[in-house]
N, C-alpha and C positions, 0 to 999 in steps of 0.2 A: 806626309802631312805634318808640317811643323808650325810652331808659334815663333816665327822669325828665327832667331838663333837659339831658341830654347829646345824643349823636348820634341820627339818625333812620334807620330802614330802612323802605322801602316794602313794601306788602303783596306785590307781585309778587316782589320779591327774597326776602322771608321764606319764601314758598312754594317758591321755587327752592331755597333752602337746605334746607328741610325734605325735599324730594324727593331731593336730593343725599345728605344724611346718612342717610336711611332706606335708600337704595340701598346705600350703603357698609356700613351696619350688617348688611344681609342677607347680605353676604359672610362674616361672622364668626359671627353668631348668629341664631336664630329670632326671630320678632317678639315673643315673650313671654319670651325668655330674657334675664337680666341680663348686662351686659358688665362685666368687671373690666378696667379700662384698663391695669393693669400687664401683664396677659396680652396685650392687644392690641398694646401697644408692643413687647413682647418678640417677639410674632409678626411684626410689621412689620419688626423689625430682624433677624429670622432667628436670634435667639439660642437658640431651642429646636431640638433635633435633628429634630423632626418638622415644622418649619415649611417653608414654601415657600422655594425658593432665592432668594437676594438678587437674582440676575440677572433674576428674573421681576417684580421690583418696579420701578415708575417712579422711585423714589428709593432712594438708598443711605442707610439709616437706622441710626444708632448711638445706643444709650442709655448715658449715662455718669453714674455717681453723683458728686454734687458737694455739698459742704457750703457753703451760701451765707454763713452766719455762725453764731455761737454763741448768737444770740438764740433764746429759747424758741419763738418763732413762725416761725422761719426755715424749718422743714420744710414749711410750706405754700406753698412757692415752687417754680416750675419755669420753665425757659427753653428755647426752641427756637432754634437757630442754623442758618441754611441758606446754602449757597453752591452755586449751580448745582443739581446732583442730590444733593449731599451734605448730609445733615441730621443734627444732633446734638441730642438731648434731654439737657439738664443737669438732673438731678433729685436732690433729697435722698433718700437711701435710705429714710428714714422715710416719705416720701410714697408711694413704691412699695409699701412694706409695708402701710401703712394701706389703700390702694386694694384690696389683695388680700384684706382681711378681709371686705368686702362688707356689713358691718353697723355701725351706730353713726354718730354725727354726724361724727367725724373721718374715717371711711372714706368717707362720702358726699361730704364736701368734697374729699378727696384724689382720689377717682374723677372728680369734676367738674373739678378743676384739670388732670388729665391729659387729659381729654376736650377741654377748652378748647385746650390746646396742640396736640393732634392735629387739631383743627378748623382751625387756621391752615394746616396742610398740606393738608387736604382741600379747603379753599376757595381754595388757591393764593395766599394773601396775600403770600407771599414774591416772587411775580412782580411785585407792585405796589410792594413796598418790600423792600430788602435787609437791613433792620435785624432784630435778634433780637426774638422775640416772647416776652414774659415775663408771667406771671400775677401780678397784684398785688391784695392784699386791703386793704380799709379796715376797721379795727376799730371796732365800734359798741358801744353799751351792751348790746344784745341778741345780740351775736355778731359774725360777720364778713360782709362783703358785697363783691362785686366790682362796682364802679361803673365801667362802661366809659367811658374818656376819648375813644375814637375809634370810628368806624363799624366798623373792622376788629375791635376788641375786642368790640363789641356783637354783631357777626356770629359771632364765636368763642363767646361765651356762649350765643347762641341755638343754634348748631350743636351745642354740647356737650350741651344738653338734648335736642335731636332725636336725637342719636346714642345717648344712654343710654336714653331713654324709647322711642324707635322709634315705630311707627305707633299704639301704644297711646295716645300723647298726644292724637291727633286724635279719639279715640272715648271717652276716659276720662270716667266719670261720677262717680267718687269724689273724695276730697279730694286736694289737692296733696301733703300729707304721706304719704298712702297710696301714691301713685304714686312719690314720691321714695324711700320705703323700698323699694319693689319694684324700682326701677331703680338703686338705690344712687347717688343724685344729690342735689346740694345743694337743699334744700327751698325756699329763697328764690328760686332761679332757676327751679325747676319751677313754682312758683306764678305767677311773672311771665309765663312763656311759655305756660302752660296757659290763662291769661286771654286771651292773644293768639290762640291757635288756636281758641278758642271764639267769637270774633267772627264776625259774618256775613260781613264782607269777606274774612277768611282762608278760611272754608269755601267761599265762592263761587269764589274764585280757585283753591283746591285742586281743587274739583270740575271746574272748567273745564280745568285742566291734565291731570288724570287722564283725563277723557273724551277729550281730544285725543290723549293717548298711546295710549289703547285703540283709537282709530280708525286711528292710524298702524300699530299692530301688526296689526290686521285687514287 
């Protein structure tokens, strides 16, 4: 599983990430319910009155609004900084606002950016590297693309799609655009990872893992 000429992720690791993110998703939403990542980040940081207590979370998470620059495209950026259990999401307020809209190209991209940053935490990438994780876009003639320069970034892209689409991704028979619209996720990324989960190798490994888990439960 590659990002064109970039890093590679094996099938076993891809399935492991899928199961991890689908499991995390189930704690917040039903299988067919869309996730607005601004709400999930606020939930994780305990910034809403009805959220779980921060002491119940494995991390102390804070969301901090931050203007990266005055550039017109700067709102499409977010960065997560982590030190031990303390995590800060630096995010342009416009990005959080767009993610909350739930519809439209900018909303889908914003939701994906925030899911990407959340995935770095979910996959414990900070245990492997203490550096900050920031989402970077490449501007292309037909829009924007996130071309992962490292395996960590590719894993975060993959996990973001798994988190937003949930188990629907593995059984979806429609187009990538239809699923991206339903899940409020970046179309380019959904198309790429939808192709991956439809491969025989991914399906076989997923069936093997799920049947093993069922035997353990029984």
